[in-house]
C-alpha positions in Angstrom: 8.5 -19.6 20.5 6.8 -16.9 22.6 3.8 -15.8 20.5 2.7 -13.4 23.2 6.0 -11.5 22.8 5.6 -11.4 19.1 2.1 -10.0 19.2 3.1 -7.4 21.8 5.8 -6.0 19.4 8.8 -7.4 21.2 10.0 -9.4 18.2 9.0 -9.3 14.5 10.3 -11.7 11.9 10.9 -9.0 9.3 12.7 -5.7 9.1 9.8 -3.5 10.4 9.6 -3.4 14.2 6.4 -1.4 14.4 3.9 -3.4 12.4 1.2 -1.8 10.3 -1.9 -0.8 12.3 -5.5 -0.6 11.1 -6.2 2.2 8.6 -2.5 3.2 8.5 -0.7 4.4 5.4 2.8 2.8 5.2 5.6 5.1 4.3 5.6 5.4 0.5 8.3 3.4 -1.1 10.5 3.0 -4.1 13.1 0.6 -5.5 13.9 -2.7 -3.8 12.0 -4.8 -1.3 9.9 -3.3 1.6 8.3 -5.4 4.3 5.6 -4.4 6.8 4.2 -6.8 9.4 0.6 -7.3 10.6 -0.4 -9.5 13.5 -3.4 -11.8 13.0 -6.4 -12.0 15.2 -6.6 -15.4 17.0 -10.3 -15.8 16.0 -9.6 -15.2 12.3 -10.5 -12.3 10.0 -9.2 -10.7 6.9 -6.2 -8.6 5.9 -7.1 -5.9 3.3 -4.5 -3.7 1.6 -5.1 -0.8 -0.8 -2.2 -0.4 -3.2 -1.1 1.9 -5.9 2.0 1.7 -8.2 2.9 5.1 -9.7 3.9 4.7 -13.3 6.5 1.9 -13.3 5.2 -1.5 -12.2 5.5 -2.8 -8.7 4.0 -5.9 -6.9 2.6 -6.4 -3.5 2.4 -9.8 -1.8 0.8 -11.0 1.4 3.0 -13.6 2.9 1.8 -15.8 5.8 4.5 -17.0 8.1 7.9 -16.6 6.5 7.4 -18.1 3.0 3.7 -18.9 2.3 2.5 -16.4 -0.3 -1.3 -16.1 0.0 -2.3 -13.0 -2.1 -0.8 -10.7 -4.7 -1.4 -7.8 -7.0 -2.0 -8.5 -10.7 -3.2 -7.1 -14.0 -6.0 -9.7 -14.1 -9.1 -8.9 -12.0 -9.2 -12.4 -10.5 -5.5 -12.9 -9.8 -5.5 -12.0 -6.1 -4.5 -15.5 -5.1 -1.7 -16.0 -7.7 0.0 -17.1 -9.7 3.1 -16.1 -7.9 6.4 -15.5 -9.7 8.6 -16.8 -6.8 11.6 -15.0 -8.1 11.4 -11.2 -7.5 11.3 -10.3 -3.9 11.3 -13.9 -2.8 13.4 -15.2 0.1 16.2 -16.1 0.3 17.6 -14.5 -2.8 15.3 -11.4 -2.8 16.0 -10.5 -6.4 15.0 -6.9 -7.3 13.7 -6.7 -10.9 14.7 -4.4 -13.7 11.9 -2.5 -15.3 12.0 -5.0 -18.2 11.5 -7.8 -15.8 8.2 -6.3 -14.4 6.3 -7.6 -17.4 5.0 -10.5 -15.3 1.3 -10.2 -14.6 1.8 -9.7 -10.8 3.4 -6.3 -11.3 0.9 -3.4 -11.7 1.4 0.1 -12.8 -0.2 2.8 -15.0 2.4 2.2 -17.7 0.9 -1.3 -18.2 -2.6 0.0 -18.8 -5.7 0.1 -16.6 -5.2 -1.6 -13.3 -8.2 -3.7 -12.3 -9.4 -2.6 -8.8 -10.9 -6.0 -7.9 -13.7 -4.4 -5.9 -16.3 -6.9 -7.1 -14.1 -9.9 -6.3 -13.2 -8.5 -2.9 -16.9 -8.1 -1.9 -17.8 -11.6 -3.2 -14.9 -13.2 -1.3 -15.2 -11.2 2.0 -18.8 -10.0 2.2 -17.5 -6.5 2.8 -18.2 -3.5 0.6 -15.4 -2.3 -1.6 -13.2 0.0 0.6 -11.0 1.2 -2.3 -10.5 5.0 -2.4 -8.2 7.3 -4.4 -5.2 7.4 -4.9 -5.2 3.6 -4.6 -5.6 1.4 -7.7 -6.1 -2.2 -6.4 -7.2 -4.3 -3.4 -5.2 -7.2 -2.2 -6.7 -9.3 0.6 -6.5 -12.6 2.5 -9.3 -14.2 4.6 -7.8 -16.4 7.3 -9.1 -18.5 10.2 -7.9 -19.8 13.6 -5.9 -22.6 11.9 -4.0 -20.1 9.9 -3.3 -18.1 13.1 -2.1 -21.2 14.9 0.3 -22.0 12.1 1.8 -18.4 12.3 0.2 -15.4 14.0 1.5 -12.8 11.5 1.6 -11.8 7.8 4.2 -9.8 6.0 3.2 -7.2 3.4 6.0 -7.2 0.9 6.4 -4.7 -2.0 8.9 -5.3 -4.7 9.8 -2.7 -7.3 12.5 -1.7 -9.9 14.8 1.3 -10.0 13.1 4.7 -10.2 9.7 3.4 -9.1 7.2 4.8 -6.5 4.3 3.1 -4.7 2.0 3.6 -1.7 -0.2 1.2 0.4 -2.7 1.5 3.2 -4.2 -1.2 5.4 -8.0 -1.0 5.4 -9.8 -2.4 8.4 -13.5 -2.7 8.1 -16.3 -4.6 9.9 
């Protein structure tokens, strides 16, 4: 495979051909499954996403390569690294949940109560100050190294939500 072509935007493994650059807000989304791609740095680093789910619950997952889920939203402060439901928004079936099916802990939204921001956990894991700003509710991140890059030089940011939902995400790039 030509990794140089992948990193230069010639080919992306998902449905977003532009990728998600640093400090960029992805187009707000709604029902269904939405993917954005981020190329990794060959020397390692971290991927940080600020996410908000308006009202109805949605989930965001960071997927390394094509199937390895490495981080997710959740209603528990310490659930950044799972558990993963492996049903909704999961390849190859890509099931879109109903509102009732978003009761799983990975789905966050204001109608489920106060969403933990995970700022303390983020700083403890990355050594970087909490970058979360309004209107975002939660941080989702993944710290990776050169071995991860060599296994696959990209991640997919996947958001899954039920009918009549709304969400927004922004990639935060710090020091």
